[in-house]
KELO-811875 format. One record per residue (C-alpha): chain; residue number from 0; x, y, z; residue in one letter. Coordinates in nm, 3 decimals, padded with zeros to 5 digits. Each point is the difference from the previous one (the first is absolute). Last residue first. Layout:
% residues N
<node mol="A" seq="NUM" xx="X" yy="Y" zz="Z" type="a"/>
...
//
This chain:
% residues 260
<node mol="A" seq="259" xx="-00.300" yy="-01.179" zz="-01.376" type="x"/>
<node mol="A" seq="258" xx="00.105" yy="00.256" zz="00.332" type="x"/>
<node mol="A" seq="257" xx="-00.024" yy="00.376" zz="00.109" type="x"/>
<node mol="A" seq="256" xx="00.251" yy="00.240" zz="00.148" type="x"/>
<node mol="A" seq="255" xx="00.189" yy="-00.278" zz="00.144" type="x"/>
<node mol="A" seq="254" xx="00.207" yy="00.093" zz="00.234" type="x"/>
<node mol="A" seq="253" xx="00.159" yy="-00.335" zz="00.104" type="x"/>
<node mol="A" seq="252" xx="-00.073" yy="00.102" zz="00.354" type="x"/>
<node mol="A" seq="251" xx="00.143" yy="00.103" zz="00.349" type="x"/>
<node mol="A" seq="250" xx="00.202" yy="00.323" zz="-00.109" type="x"/>
<node mol="A" seq="249" xx="-00.426" yy="00.158" zz="-00.108" type="x"/>
<node mol="A" seq="248" xx="00.019" yy="00.314" zz="-00.272" type="x"/>
<node mol="A" seq="247" xx="-00.183" yy="00.193" zz="00.223" type="x"/>
<node mol="A" seq="246" xx="00.254" yy="00.190" zz="00.219" type="x"/>
<node mol="A" seq="245" xx="00.240" yy="00.028" zz="-00.261" type="x"/>
<node mol="A" seq="244" xx="-00.232" yy="00.214" zz="-00.201" type="x"/>
<node mol="A" seq="243" xx="-00.096" yy="00.234" zz="00.294" type="x"/>
<node mol="A" seq="242" xx="00.330" yy="00.033" zz="-00.034" type="x"/>
<node mol="A" seq="241" xx="00.130" yy="00.139" zz="-00.275" type="x"/>
<node mol="A" seq="240" xx="-00.296" yy="00.217" zz="00.011" type="x"/>
<node mol="A" seq="239" xx="00.113" yy="00.194" zz="00.306" type="x"/>
<node mol="A" seq="238" xx="00.388" yy="-00.038" zz="-00.156" type="x"/>
<node mol="A" seq="237" xx="-00.086" yy="00.324" zz="-00.254" type="x"/>
<node mol="A" seq="236" xx="00.269" yy="00.167" zz="00.040" type="x"/>
<node mol="A" seq="235" xx="00.279" yy="-00.227" zz="00.022" type="x"/>
<node mol="A" seq="234" xx="00.318" yy="00.142" zz="00.131" type="x"/>
<node mol="A" seq="233" xx="-00.141" yy="00.266" zz="00.176" type="x"/>
<node mol="A" seq="232" xx="-00.313" yy="-00.195" zz="00.127" type="x"/>
<node mol="A" seq="231" xx="00.281" yy="-00.245" zz="00.097" type="x"/>
<node mol="A" seq="230" xx="00.216" yy="00.272" zz="00.196" type="x"/>
<node mol="A" seq="229" xx="-00.335" yy="00.126" zz="00.182" type="x"/>
<node mol="A" seq="228" xx="-00.101" yy="-00.377" zz="00.128" type="x"/>
<node mol="A" seq="227" xx="00.339" yy="-00.035" zz="00.198" type="x"/>
<node mol="A" seq="226" xx="-00.074" yy="00.354" zz="00.129" type="x"/>
<node mol="A" seq="225" xx="-00.309" yy="-00.149" zz="00.133" type="x"/>
<node mol="A" seq="224" xx="00.143" yy="-00.280" zz="00.167" type="x"/>
<node mol="A" seq="223" xx="-00.007" yy="-00.325" zz="-00.191" type="x"/>
<node mol="A" seq="222" xx="00.341" yy="-00.181" zz="00.103" type="x"/>
<node mol="A" seq="221" xx="00.336" yy="-00.029" zz="-00.097" type="x"/>
<node mol="A" seq="220" xx="00.136" yy="00.391" zz="-00.182" type="x"/>
<node mol="A" seq="219" xx="00.181" yy="00.057" zz="-00.207" type="x"/>
<node mol="A" seq="218" xx="00.085" yy="-00.352" zz="-00.134" type="x"/>
<node mol="A" seq="217" xx="-00.397" yy="-00.061" zz="00.122" type="x"/>
<node mol="A" seq="216" xx="-00.023" yy="00.244" zz="-00.381" type="x"/>
<node mol="A" seq="215" xx="00.078" yy="-00.296" zz="-00.199" type="x"/>
<node mol="A" seq="214" xx="-00.223" yy="-00.191" zz="00.111" type="x"/>
<node mol="A" seq="213" xx="-00.337" yy="00.222" zz="-00.077" type="x"/>
<node mol="A" seq="212" xx="00.247" yy="00.064" zz="-00.320" type="x"/>
<node mol="A" seq="211" xx="-00.050" yy="-00.374" zz="-00.094" type="x"/>
<node mol="A" seq="210" xx="-00.372" yy="-00.005" zz="00.032" type="x"/>
<node mol="A" seq="209" xx="-00.046" yy="00.290" zz="-00.180" type="x"/>
<node mol="A" seq="208" xx="00.199" yy="-00.135" zz="-00.302" type="x"/>
<node mol="A" seq="207" xx="-00.237" yy="-00.296" zz="00.011" type="x"/>
<node mol="A" seq="206" xx="-00.316" yy="00.185" zz="00.038" type="x"/>
<node mol="A" seq="205" xx="00.121" yy="00.229" zz="-00.359" type="x"/>
<node mol="A" seq="204" xx="00.106" yy="-00.311" zz="-00.140" type="x"/>
<node mol="A" seq="203" xx="-00.381" yy="-00.156" zz="00.079" type="x"/>
<node mol="A" seq="202" xx="00.039" yy="-00.342" zz="00.195" type="x"/>
<node mol="A" seq="201" xx="00.034" yy="-00.359" zz="-00.101" type="x"/>
<node mol="A" seq="200" xx="00.342" yy="00.058" zz="-00.017" type="x"/>
<node mol="A" seq="199" xx="-00.023" yy="00.139" zz="00.372" type="x"/>
<node mol="A" seq="198" xx="-00.052" yy="-00.403" zz="00.025" type="x"/>
<node mol="A" seq="197" xx="00.401" yy="-00.083" zz="00.070" type="x"/>
<node mol="A" seq="196" xx="-00.076" yy="00.189" zz="00.344" type="x"/>
<node mol="A" seq="195" xx="00.343" yy="00.247" zz="00.077" type="x"/>
<node mol="A" seq="194" xx="00.235" yy="00.027" zz="00.200" type="x"/>
<node mol="A" seq="193" xx="00.219" yy="00.253" zz="00.053" type="x"/>
<node mol="A" seq="192" xx="00.350" yy="-00.024" zz="00.175" type="x"/>
<node mol="A" seq="191" xx="00.183" yy="00.296" zz="00.170" type="x"/>
<node mol="A" seq="190" xx="00.169" yy="-00.046" zz="00.295" type="x"/>
<node mol="A" seq="189" xx="-00.326" yy="00.020" zz="00.209" type="x"/>
<node mol="A" seq="188" xx="-00.232" yy="-00.268" zz="-00.242" type="x"/>
<node mol="A" seq="187" xx="-00.293" yy="00.202" zz="-00.224" type="x"/>
<node mol="A" seq="186" xx="-00.327" yy="-00.192" zz="-00.056" type="x"/>
<node mol="A" seq="185" xx="-00.226" yy="-00.079" zz="-00.269" type="x"/>
<node mol="A" seq="184" xx="-00.315" yy="-00.090" zz="-00.086" type="x"/>
<node mol="A" seq="183" xx="-00.033" yy="-00.223" zz="00.309" type="x"/>
<node mol="A" seq="182" xx="-00.300" yy="-00.308" zz="00.148" type="x"/>
<node mol="A" seq="181" xx="00.140" yy="-00.269" zz="-00.200" type="x"/>
<node mol="A" seq="180" xx="00.335" yy="00.098" zz="-00.131" type="x"/>
<node mol="A" seq="179" xx="00.137" yy="-00.126" zz="-00.342" type="x"/>
<node mol="A" seq="178" xx="00.326" yy="00.139" zz="-00.021" type="x"/>
<node mol="A" seq="177" xx="00.175" yy="00.241" zz="-00.212" type="x"/>
<node mol="A" seq="176" xx="00.320" yy="00.078" zz="00.110" type="x"/>
<node mol="A" seq="175" xx="00.212" yy="00.363" zz="-00.014" type="x"/>
<node mol="A" seq="174" xx="00.313" yy="00.107" zz="00.121" type="x"/>
<node mol="A" seq="173" xx="00.198" yy="00.216" zz="00.236" type="x"/>
<node mol="A" seq="172" xx="-00.148" yy="00.306" zz="-00.077" type="x"/>
<node mol="A" seq="171" xx="00.025" yy="00.391" zz="00.007" type="x"/>
<node mol="A" seq="170" xx="-00.252" yy="00.265" zz="-00.056" type="x"/>
<node mol="A" seq="169" xx="00.046" yy="00.280" zz="-00.258" type="x"/>
<node mol="A" seq="168" xx="-00.323" yy="-00.007" zz="-00.139" type="x"/>
<node mol="A" seq="167" xx="00.067" yy="-00.028" zz="-00.350" type="x"/>
<node mol="A" seq="166" xx="00.249" yy="-00.250" zz="00.108" type="x"/>
<node mol="A" seq="165" xx="-00.185" yy="-00.217" zz="00.233" type="x"/>
<node mol="A" seq="164" xx="-00.302" yy="00.021" zz="-00.276" type="x"/>
<node mol="A" seq="163" xx="00.265" yy="-00.160" zz="-00.295" type="x"/>
<node mol="A" seq="162" xx="00.065" yy="-00.290" zz="00.292" type="x"/>
<node mol="A" seq="161" xx="-00.333" yy="-00.083" zz="00.067" type="x"/>
<node mol="A" seq="160" xx="-00.053" yy="-00.013" zz="-00.379" type="x"/>
<node mol="A" seq="159" xx="00.286" yy="-00.252" zz="-00.028" type="x"/>
<node mol="A" seq="158" xx="-00.089" yy="-00.225" zz="00.264" type="x"/>
<node mol="A" seq="157" xx="-00.359" yy="00.013" zz="-00.075" type="x"/>
<node mol="A" seq="156" xx="00.002" yy="-00.070" zz="-00.389" type="x"/>
<node mol="A" seq="155" xx="00.204" yy="-00.344" zz="-00.032" type="x"/>
<node mol="A" seq="154" xx="-00.123" yy="-00.180" zz="00.342" type="x"/>
<node mol="A" seq="153" xx="-00.382" yy="00.085" zz="-00.082" type="x"/>
<node mol="A" seq="152" xx="00.008" yy="-00.087" zz="-00.318" type="x"/>
<node mol="A" seq="151" xx="00.120" yy="-00.401" zz="00.157" type="x"/>
<node mol="A" seq="150" xx="-00.192" yy="00.062" zz="00.224" type="x"/>
<node mol="A" seq="149" xx="-00.283" yy="00.003" zz="-00.213" type="x"/>
<node mol="A" seq="148" xx="00.118" yy="-00.261" zz="-00.222" type="x"/>
<node mol="A" seq="147" xx="-00.004" yy="-00.171" zz="00.313" type="x"/>
<node mol="A" seq="146" xx="-00.360" yy="00.097" zz="00.157" type="x"/>
<node mol="A" seq="145" xx="-00.116" yy="-00.116" zz="-00.426" type="x"/>
<node mol="A" seq="144" xx="00.130" yy="-00.347" zz="00.070" type="x"/>
<node mol="A" seq="143" xx="-00.125" yy="-00.040" zz="00.301" type="x"/>
<node mol="A" seq="142" xx="-00.355" yy="00.123" zz="-00.118" type="x"/>
<node mol="A" seq="141" xx="-00.020" yy="-00.295" zz="-00.330" type="x"/>
<node mol="A" seq="140" xx="-00.217" yy="-00.308" zz="00.162" type="x"/>
<node mol="A" seq="139" xx="-00.103" yy="-00.207" zz="-00.186" type="x"/>
<node mol="A" seq="138" xx="00.347" yy="-00.044" zz="-00.163" type="x"/>
<node mol="A" seq="137" xx="00.139" yy="-00.069" zz="-00.363" type="x"/>
<node mol="A" seq="136" xx="00.342" yy="-00.089" zz="-00.081" type="x"/>
<node mol="A" seq="135" xx="00.331" yy="00.147" zz="-00.076" type="x"/>
<node mol="A" seq="134" xx="-00.130" yy="00.366" zz="00.061" type="x"/>
<node mol="A" seq="133" xx="00.104" yy="00.284" zz="-00.166" type="x"/>
<node mol="A" seq="132" xx="-00.132" yy="00.368" zz="00.118" type="x"/>
<node mol="A" seq="131" xx="-00.092" yy="00.283" zz="-00.161" type="x"/>
<node mol="A" seq="130" xx="-00.050" yy="00.379" zz="00.145" type="x"/>
<node mol="A" seq="129" xx="-00.106" yy="00.308" zz="-00.284" type="x"/>
<node mol="A" seq="128" xx="-00.352" yy="-00.030" zz="00.252" type="x"/>
<node mol="A" seq="127" xx="-00.059" yy="-00.332" zz="00.047" type="x"/>
<node mol="A" seq="126" xx="00.144" yy="-00.339" zz="-00.146" type="x"/>
<node mol="A" seq="125" xx="00.049" yy="-00.315" zz="00.147" type="x"/>
<node mol="A" seq="124" xx="00.163" yy="-00.293" zz="-00.242" type="x"/>
<node mol="A" seq="123" xx="00.037" yy="-00.339" zz="-00.141" type="x"/>
<node mol="A" seq="122" xx="00.135" yy="-00.064" zz="-00.320" type="x"/>
<node mol="A" seq="121" xx="00.066" yy="-00.208" zz="-00.327" type="x"/>
<node mol="A" seq="120" xx="-00.343" yy="-00.163" zz="-00.016" type="x"/>
<node mol="A" seq="119" xx="-00.166" yy="00.269" zz="00.098" type="x"/>
<node mol="A" seq="118" xx="-00.096" yy="00.139" zz="00.367" type="x"/>
<node mol="A" seq="117" xx="-00.096" yy="00.337" zz="00.081" type="x"/>
<node mol="A" seq="116" xx="-00.154" yy="00.087" zz="00.320" type="x"/>
<node mol="A" seq="115" xx="-00.104" yy="00.326" zz="00.070" type="x"/>
<node mol="A" seq="114" xx="00.035" yy="00.224" zz="00.316" type="x"/>
<node mol="A" seq="113" xx="-00.255" yy="00.301" zz="-00.030" type="x"/>
<node mol="A" seq="112" xx="00.190" yy="00.334" zz="00.157" type="x"/>
<node mol="A" seq="111" xx="-00.123" yy="00.281" zz="00.271" type="x"/>
<node mol="A" seq="110" xx="00.202" yy="00.225" zz="-00.006" type="x"/>
<node mol="A" seq="109" xx="00.207" yy="00.183" zz="00.264" type="x"/>
<node mol="A" seq="108" xx="00.307" yy="-00.097" zz="-00.137" type="x"/>
<node mol="A" seq="107" xx="-00.167" yy="-00.355" zz="-00.026" type="x"/>
<node mol="A" seq="106" xx="-00.279" yy="-00.068" zz="00.236" type="x"/>
<node mol="A" seq="105" xx="-00.207" yy="-00.356" zz="-00.095" type="x"/>
<node mol="A" seq="104" xx="-00.228" yy="-00.207" zz="-00.197" type="x"/>
<node mol="A" seq="103" xx="-00.065" yy="-00.374" zz="-00.133" type="x"/>
<node mol="A" seq="102" xx="-00.094" yy="-00.041" zz="-00.329" type="x"/>
<node mol="A" seq="101" xx="00.141" yy="-00.297" zz="-00.074" type="x"/>
<node mol="A" seq="100" xx="00.106" yy="-00.162" zz="00.376" type="x"/>
<node mol="A" seq="99" xx="00.083" yy="00.095" zz="00.346" type="x"/>
<node mol="A" seq="98" xx="-00.148" yy="-00.270" zz="00.233" type="x"/>
<node mol="A" seq="97" xx="-00.237" yy="00.159" zz="00.262" type="x"/>
<node mol="A" seq="96" xx="00.005" yy="00.041" zz="00.347" type="x"/>
<node mol="A" seq="95" xx="00.169" yy="00.349" zz="-00.071" type="x"/>
<node mol="A" seq="94" xx="-00.280" yy="00.104" zz="-00.143" type="x"/>
<node mol="A" seq="93" xx="-00.233" yy="-00.050" zz="00.317" type="x"/>
<node mol="A" seq="92" xx="00.224" yy="00.287" zz="00.185" type="x"/>
<node mol="A" seq="91" xx="-00.036" yy="00.210" zz="-00.221" type="x"/>
<node mol="A" seq="90" xx="-00.365" yy="00.016" zz="-00.102" type="x"/>
<node mol="A" seq="89" xx="-00.058" yy="-00.022" zz="00.366" type="x"/>
<node mol="A" seq="88" xx="00.199" yy="00.317" zz="00.045" type="x"/>
<node mol="A" seq="87" xx="-00.176" yy="00.169" zz="-00.302" type="x"/>
<node mol="A" seq="86" xx="-00.337" yy="-00.067" zz="00.195" type="x"/>
<node mol="A" seq="85" xx="00.133" yy="00.126" zz="00.296" type="x"/>
<node mol="A" seq="84" xx="00.051" yy="00.390" zz="-00.144" type="x"/>
<node mol="A" seq="83" xx="-00.244" yy="-00.063" zz="-00.225" type="x"/>
<node mol="A" seq="82" xx="-00.211" yy="-00.037" zz="00.367" type="x"/>
<node mol="A" seq="81" xx="00.162" yy="00.324" zz="00.164" type="x"/>
<node mol="A" seq="80" xx="-00.024" yy="00.224" zz="-00.340" type="x"/>
<node mol="A" seq="79" xx="-00.424" yy="-00.140" zz="-00.069" type="x"/>
<node mol="A" seq="78" xx="-00.124" yy="00.039" zz="00.420" type="x"/>
<node mol="A" seq="77" xx="-00.189" yy="00.329" zz="-00.077" type="x"/>
<node mol="A" seq="76" xx="-00.139" yy="-00.202" zz="-00.334" type="x"/>
<node mol="A" seq="75" xx="-00.104" yy="-00.284" zz="00.268" type="x"/>
<node mol="A" seq="74" xx="-00.128" yy="00.186" zz="00.256" type="x"/>
<node mol="A" seq="73" xx="-00.249" yy="00.201" zz="-00.254" type="x"/>
<node mol="A" seq="72" xx="-00.074" yy="-00.404" zz="-00.196" type="x"/>
<node mol="A" seq="71" xx="-00.101" yy="-00.077" zz="00.439" type="x"/>
<node mol="A" seq="70" xx="-00.238" yy="00.303" zz="00.024" type="x"/>
<node mol="A" seq="69" xx="-00.183" yy="-00.138" zz="-00.295" type="x"/>
<node mol="A" seq="68" xx="-00.058" yy="-00.304" zz="00.096" type="x"/>
<node mol="A" seq="67" xx="-00.137" yy="00.064" zz="00.315" type="x"/>
<node mol="A" seq="66" xx="00.137" yy="00.008" zz="00.403" type="x"/>
<node mol="A" seq="65" xx="-00.214" yy="-00.100" zz="00.291" type="x"/>
<node mol="A" seq="64" xx="00.168" yy="-00.346" zz="-00.027" type="x"/>
<node mol="A" seq="63" xx="00.321" yy="00.142" zz="-00.019" type="x"/>
<node mol="A" seq="62" xx="00.081" yy="-00.107" zz="-00.359" type="x"/>
<node mol="A" seq="61" xx="00.331" yy="-00.128" zz="-00.051" type="x"/>
<node mol="A" seq="60" xx="00.224" yy="-00.067" zz="-00.295" type="x"/>
<node mol="A" seq="59" xx="00.184" yy="-00.253" zz="-00.121" type="x"/>
<node mol="A" seq="58" xx="00.223" yy="00.030" zz="-00.279" type="x"/>
<node mol="A" seq="57" xx="00.102" yy="-00.260" zz="-00.208" type="x"/>
<node mol="A" seq="56" xx="00.391" yy="-00.097" zz="-00.022" type="x"/>
<node mol="A" seq="55" xx="-00.019" yy="-00.329" zz="00.054" type="x"/>
<node mol="A" seq="54" xx="00.138" yy="00.077" zz="00.346" type="x"/>
<node mol="A" seq="53" xx="-00.277" yy="00.235" zz="00.091" type="x"/>
<node mol="A" seq="52" xx="00.041" yy="00.411" zz="00.038" type="x"/>
<node mol="A" seq="51" xx="-00.208" yy="00.099" zz="00.196" type="x"/>
<node mol="A" seq="50" xx="-00.214" yy="00.302" zz="00.046" type="x"/>
<node mol="A" seq="49" xx="-00.224" yy="00.114" zz="00.329" type="x"/>
<node mol="A" seq="48" xx="-00.261" yy="00.248" zz="00.076" type="x"/>
<node mol="A" seq="47" xx="-00.112" yy="-00.018" zz="00.362" type="x"/>
<node mol="A" seq="46" xx="-00.157" yy="-00.149" zz="00.213" type="x"/>
<node mol="A" seq="45" xx="-00.033" yy="-00.403" zz="-00.103" type="x"/>
<node mol="A" seq="44" xx="-00.135" yy="-00.263" zz="00.180" type="x"/>
<node mol="A" seq="43" xx="-00.280" yy="-00.154" zz="-00.207" type="x"/>
<node mol="A" seq="42" xx="00.267" yy="00.011" zz="-00.300" type="x"/>
<node mol="A" seq="41" xx="-00.148" yy="00.228" zz="-00.288" type="x"/>
<node mol="A" seq="40" xx="00.276" yy="-00.179" zz="-00.273" type="x"/>
<node mol="A" seq="39" xx="00.031" yy="00.194" zz="-00.423" type="x"/>
<node mol="A" seq="38" xx="00.256" yy="-00.223" zz="-00.147" type="x"/>
<node mol="A" seq="37" xx="00.175" yy="00.238" zz="-00.258" type="x"/>
<node mol="A" seq="36" xx="00.185" yy="-00.116" zz="-00.267" type="x"/>
<node mol="A" seq="35" xx="00.340" yy="00.235" zz="-00.119" type="x"/>
<node mol="A" seq="34" xx="00.082" yy="00.027" zz="-00.362" type="x"/>
<node mol="A" seq="33" xx="00.098" yy="00.322" zz="00.081" type="x"/>
<node mol="A" seq="32" xx="-00.307" yy="00.194" zz="00.049" type="x"/>
<node mol="A" seq="31" xx="-00.281" yy="-00.213" zz="00.094" type="x"/>
<node mol="A" seq="30" xx="-00.216" yy="-00.359" zz="-00.065" type="x"/>
<node mol="A" seq="29" xx="-00.263" yy="-00.101" zz="00.253" type="x"/>
<node mol="A" seq="28" xx="-00.052" yy="-00.251" zz="00.205" type="x"/>
<node mol="A" seq="27" xx="-00.344" yy="00.046" zz="00.337" type="x"/>
<node mol="A" seq="26" xx="-00.287" yy="-00.048" zz="-00.353" type="x"/>
<node mol="A" seq="25" xx="-00.220" yy="00.079" zz="00.234" type="x"/>
<node mol="A" seq="24" xx="00.061" yy="00.273" zz="00.108" type="x"/>
<node mol="A" seq="23" xx="-00.230" yy="00.240" zz="-00.264" type="x"/>
<node mol="A" seq="22" xx="-00.316" yy="-00.174" zz="00.092" type="x"/>
<node mol="A" seq="21" xx="00.051" yy="00.118" zz="00.396" type="x"/>
<node mol="A" seq="20" xx="00.125" yy="-00.238" zz="00.281" type="x"/>
<node mol="A" seq="19" xx="-00.290" yy="00.068" zz="00.238" type="x"/>
<node mol="A" seq="18" xx="00.183" yy="00.278" zz="00.310" type="x"/>
<node mol="A" seq="17" xx="00.079" yy="-00.220" zz="00.298" type="x"/>
<node mol="A" seq="16" xx="-00.182" yy="00.046" zz="00.269" type="x"/>
<node mol="A" seq="15" xx="00.129" yy="00.206" zz="00.296" type="x"/>
<node mol="A" seq="14" xx="-00.144" yy="00.355" zz="00.009" type="x"/>
<node mol="A" seq="13" xx="-00.378" yy="-00.168" zz="-00.065" type="x"/>
<node mol="A" seq="12" xx="00.040" yy="-00.224" zz="00.345" type="x"/>
<node mol="A" seq="11" xx="00.020" yy="00.334" zz="00.208" type="x"/>
<node mol="A" seq="10" xx="-00.287" yy="00.112" zz="-00.241" type="x"/>
<node mol="A" seq="9" xx="-00.204" yy="-00.302" zz="00.117" type="x"/>
<node mol="A" seq="8" xx="00.060" yy="00.018" zz="00.340" type="x"/>
<node mol="A" seq="7" xx="-00.089" yy="00.383" zz="00.047" type="x"/>
<node mol="A" seq="6" xx="-00.359" yy="-00.118" zz="-00.182" type="x"/>
<node mol="A" seq="5" xx="-00.022" yy="-00.290" zz="00.286" type="x"/>
<node mol="A" seq="4" xx="00.093" yy="00.217" zz="00.272" type="x"/>
<node mol="A" seq="3" xx="-00.262" yy="00.210" zz="-00.143" type="x"/>
<node mol="A" seq="2" xx="-00.261" yy="-00.207" zz="-00.044" type="x"/>
<node mol="A" seq="1" xx="00.046" yy="-00.131" zz="00.350" type="x"/>
<node mol="A" seq="0" xx="-00.083" yy="00.329" zz="00.092" type="x"/>
//
């Protein structure tokens, strides 16, 4: 009888034994897709597979004590879309902390462009895409100069484009303003004032046109009812794709697509 109890106890203890680390898991750090570094860990209290993007941009993959590296990798693969989105947001947040210098990448009219600093004996100027900005002296960070230039372009282009689209759709408006909203792409007041975010200059022209039409349709429906969205779809059939672009383009960052 004692032997039976001992055998039963042994089987119960075996259930809770942490499996030994296999030879393939001796290296807990490895490079994965998209240039991501993955740290494989086995927390003693882990009960399921968990992923976390750490503050340094690396990935922490927690494997439960009875789990396997192979299943952990499959979990990583299944989470690729979510993880890539988190990584993209991390890069944007950290890019905003770096100064804008020669080689900085950012969005302009929906395309990634590169900032070039051209400094000769005759003049200093910034160049990106087809744009040139003359400067009196060198700076350690050219972010403000580029943003000021982009805003001037937006003010020159967005107002006449809004009035042209209003005329096409037979909508009356009072005035158009270009502002630096922190949380909105645009707005329409009851008095017919259309306000647009200057950062639309960084969007593709189709997205910019959609946002303008979105606000213009509020002159007919000052809400987001089903009737309103039918008006939007009639005026801009591809509005869903434009909406997705706007949602993926963060308004609380510097909109860097990369960095020097």
